[in-house]
C-alpha positions as CSV (number, residue, x, y, z in Angstrom):
1,X,29.4,-24.7,-6.8
2,X,28.4,-28.4,-6.6
3,X,28.0,-31.4,-4.5
4,X,25.5,-31.9,-1.9
5,X,24.9,-28.4,-0.9
6,X,23.9,-27.6,-4.5
7,X,21.9,-30.4,-4.8
8,X,20.1,-29.7,-1.7
9,X,19.5,-26.1,-2.8
10,X,18.1,-27.6,-6.2
11,X,15.7,-30.0,-4.2
12,X,14.6,-27.5,-1.7
13,X,13.5,-24.7,-4.1
14,X,12.1,-27.5,-6.6
15,X,14.4,-26.1,-9.4
16,X,14.2,-27.5,-12.8
17,X,15.1,-26.5,-16.5
18,X,14.3,-22.9,-17.3
19,X,14.3,-21.9,-13.5
20,X,16.0,-18.3,-13.2
21,X,18.3,-17.8,-10.3
22,X,20.2,-14.6,-9.9
23,X,23.6,-15.0,-7.9
24,X,24.5,-11.7,-5.9
25,X,28.1,-11.9,-5.0
26,X,28.7,-8.1,-4.1
27,X,28.5,-8.5,-0.4
28,X,30.5,-10.4,2.3
29,X,28.0,-13.4,2.2
30,X,26.8,-14.3,-1.4
31,X,23.1,-14.9,-2.1
32,X,21.0,-16.5,-4.5
33,X,17.5,-15.3,-5.6
34,X,14.9,-17.7,-7.0
35,X,12.7,-15.6,-9.3
36,X,9.2,-16.5,-10.1
37,X,8.3,-14.7,-13.1
38,X,4.9,-13.3,-13.1
39,X,4.3,-13.6,-9.3
40,X,1.9,-11.4,-7.6
41,X,3.3,-8.4,-5.8
42,X,2.0,-9.6,-2.5
43,X,2.0,-12.9,-0.7
44,X,-1.1,-14.9,-0.4
45,X,-3.7,-13.3,2.2
46,X,-4.1,-17.1,3.5
47,X,-2.1,-18.0,6.8
48,X,-0.4,-20.9,4.8
49,X,2.1,-18.4,3.2
50,X,2.4,-15.9,6.0
51,X,5.8,-15.6,7.6
52,X,7.6,-18.6,5.9
53,X,11.3,-18.3,6.1
54,X,13.3,-19.1,2.9
55,X,16.0,-20.8,4.6
56,X,17.7,-24.3,4.5
57,X,15.3,-25.5,7.1
58,X,12.0,-23.8,6.5
59,X,11.5,-23.5,2.8
60,X,7.7,-24.1,1.6
61,X,5.5,-23.3,-1.4
62,X,4.7,-19.5,-1.9
63,X,4.6,-16.8,-4.6
64,X,7.6,-14.5,-4.9
65,X,11.3,-14.8,-5.0
66,X,13.2,-16.8,-2.4
67,X,16.5,-15.9,-0.9
68,X,19.1,-18.3,-0.2
69,X,22.4,-17.5,1.5
70,X,25.1,-19.7,-0.3
71,X,27.9,-19.5,2.4
72,X,26.1,-19.7,5.6
73,X,22.6,-19.1,7.1
74,X,24.3,-17.6,10.0
75,X,26.1,-14.4,8.6
76,X,24.4,-11.2,7.6
77,X,24.7,-9.3,4.4
78,X,26.5,-6.3,5.6
79,X,30.1,-5.5,4.5
80,X,30.6,-2.4,6.5
81,X,29.2,-3.2,10.1
82,X,31.0,-5.9,12.0
83,X,28.7,-6.0,15.0
84,X,25.8,-7.3,13.0
85,X,27.8,-10.0,11.2
86,X,26.7,-12.6,13.9
87,X,23.1,-12.1,13.0
88,X,21.0,-13.2,10.4
89,X,18.5,-11.3,8.0
90,X,15.5,-13.5,8.0
91,X,13.1,-12.7,5.0
92,X,9.6,-13.9,4.7
93,X,9.3,-15.9,1.5
94,X,8.3,-13.6,-1.4
95,X,9.6,-10.5,0.3
96,X,12.2,-8.9,-2.3
97,X,13.2,-5.3,-1.4
98,X,13.5,-2.4,-4.2
99,X,16.6,-0.3,-4.4
100,X,14.8,2.4,-2.0
101,X,13.8,-0.1,0.5
102,X,17.3,-1.5,0.4
103,X,18.8,1.6,1.0
104,X,16.7,2.3,4.0
105,X,17.4,-1.2,5.5
106,X,21.1,-0.4,5.1
107,X,20.3,2.7,7.5
108,X,18.6,0.4,9.9
109,X,21.5,-2.0,10.1
110,X,23.8,0.8,10.9
111,X,21.9,2.0,13.8
112,X,21.7,-1.4,15.4
113,X,23.0,-0.9,18.8
114,X,21.3,-2.7,21.7
115,X,19.6,-5.2,19.2
116,X,19.6,-8.8,19.8
117,X,18.9,-11.9,17.5
118,X,18.0,-11.5,13.9
119,X,16.4,-8.9,11.8
120,X,13.0,-10.0,10.6
121,X,12.2,-8.4,7.1
122,X,8.5,-8.7,5.9
123,X,6.1,-7.2,3.5
124,X,2.7,-6.5,5.2
125,X,-0.3,-8.4,3.5
126,X,-4.1,-7.9,4.0
127,X,-3.8,-10.7,6.7
128,X,-1.4,-8.2,8.9
129,X,-3.5,-5.2,8.4
130,X,-7.2,-6.0,7.9
131,X,-7.4,-9.2,10.1
132,X,-4.8,-7.7,12.7
133,X,-2.8,-10.9,12.6
134,X,1.0,-10.8,12.9
135,X,3.5,-13.8,13.5
136,X,7.1,-13.8,14.1
137,X,9.0,-17.0,12.6
138,X,10.2,-19.8,14.8
139,X,13.9,-19.1,13.7
140,X,13.7,-15.6,15.0
141,X,12.0,-16.4,18.0
142,X,14.2,-19.1,18.9
143,X,17.1,-16.5,19.4
144,X,15.3,-14.6,21.9
145,X,14.7,-17.1,24.7
146,X,11.3,-15.8,25.7
147,X,8.6,-17.4,27.6
148,X,5.9,-19.1,25.4
149,X,3.2,-16.8,26.7
150,X,4.0,-13.0,27.6
151,X,4.0,-9.5,26.6
152,X,6.1,-7.4,24.0
153,X,6.4,-3.8,23.9
154,X,6.1,-2.8,20.3
155,X,7.3,0.6,19.1
156,X,8.0,2.3,15.7
157,X,11.5,3.4,15.7
158,X,12.4,5.3,18.9
159,X,8.5,6.0,19.5
160,X,6.3,5.0,22.5
161,X,6.1,1.4,23.2
162,X,2.4,-0.2,23.2
163,X,2.0,-3.5,25.0
164,X,1.0,-6.3,23.0
165,X,0.4,-9.9,24.3
166,X,1.7,-12.8,22.3
167,X,1.6,-16.7,22.5
168,X,3.6,-19.2,20.8
169,X,1.7,-21.1,18.3
170,X,2.0,-25.0,17.7
171,X,4.4,-24.4,14.8
172,X,6.9,-22.5,16.9
173,X,6.0,-18.9,15.7
174,X,5.1,-15.9,18.0
175,X,1.5,-14.6,17.5
176,X,0.7,-11.1,18.6
177,X,-2.9,-10.6,19.8
178,X,-5.2,-8.0,18.3
179,X,-3.6,-5.3,19.9
180,X,-1.2,-5.6,17.2
181,X,-3.9,-4.1,15.0
182,X,-4.1,-1.1,17.4
183,X,-0.2,-0.5,16.8
184,X,-0.6,-0.9,13.0
185,X,-3.4,1.7,12.9
186,X,-1.6,4.2,15.3
187,X,1.4,4.1,13.2
188,X,-0.4,4.0,9.8
189,X,1.3,0.8,8.6
190,X,-0.1,-0.1,5.2
191,X,-0.6,-3.2,3.2
192,X,2.4,-3.5,1.1
193,X,4.8,-1.7,3.2
194,X,8.2,-3.7,3.6
195,X,9.2,-3.3,7.4
196,X,11.9,-4.7,9.7
197,X,11.5,-6.2,13.1
198,X,14.3,-5.8,15.3
199,X,14.4,-6.9,19.2
200,X,15.7,-5.4,22.4
201,X,15.8,-6.7,25.9
202,X,13.0,-5.1,28.1
203,X,13.9,-3.2,31.5
204,X,10.3,-3.3,32.5
205,X,9.0,-5.9,34.7
206,X,5.8,-6.3,32.3
207,X,7.1,-6.9,29.1
208,X,9.6,-9.8,28.2
209,X,11.0,-7.8,25.3
210,X,11.1,-4.7,23.0
211,X,10.0,-5.1,19.5
212,X,11.3,-2.0,17.4
213,X,9.6,-1.8,13.9
214,X,10.9,0.2,11.0
215,X,9.0,1.1,7.9
216,X,11.2,1.0,4.8
217,X,9.1,3.6,3.2
218,X,10.3,6.9,1.7
219,X,8.7,9.9,3.4
220,X,6.2,11.6,0.9
221,X,7.6,14.6,-0.9
């Protein structure tokens, strides 16, 4: 590794002497994880750190570990399922999955029929639950070709959809209205849950798309 790409990586993540970087070459597309030792488990509750995508274009400050795709930001870390290779896994900055959550994510990626665009992996914060605010990154939204204002059908897995209005913020992110809070309550989403957003075309005239949410949480024994 070297040259302009490595120099950009170092600059984007503000790396210096003593920085801790983990290189994972076990998958089709190698990844580098920048670890901030001693960081809080959850991202800040403030909107500044909400839904920051750790990629070449949208890196910003925030607690946690950033994920950087060394080979390309257009490939998915999945060796077994060629259908999702053209789609990307987009993580909120600071969202690092444990082994159990990673295994559940693999299950979600296996059952990917009908999905469009990227998968968005996020760990729910106080902002998402208590203040009923949820945003989808611009990078994900751009692939869906949606109107700037509309209605999304949101469901948990194969459950029943709830209609949630959205608008596009000035920074290009999709913002769900407070009906997102209704959905979070009905589906028992909890602060700290790692979740996956995936998207499907809508067959209904009143919905612009279907947003399918998967919780990466092991069921209680």
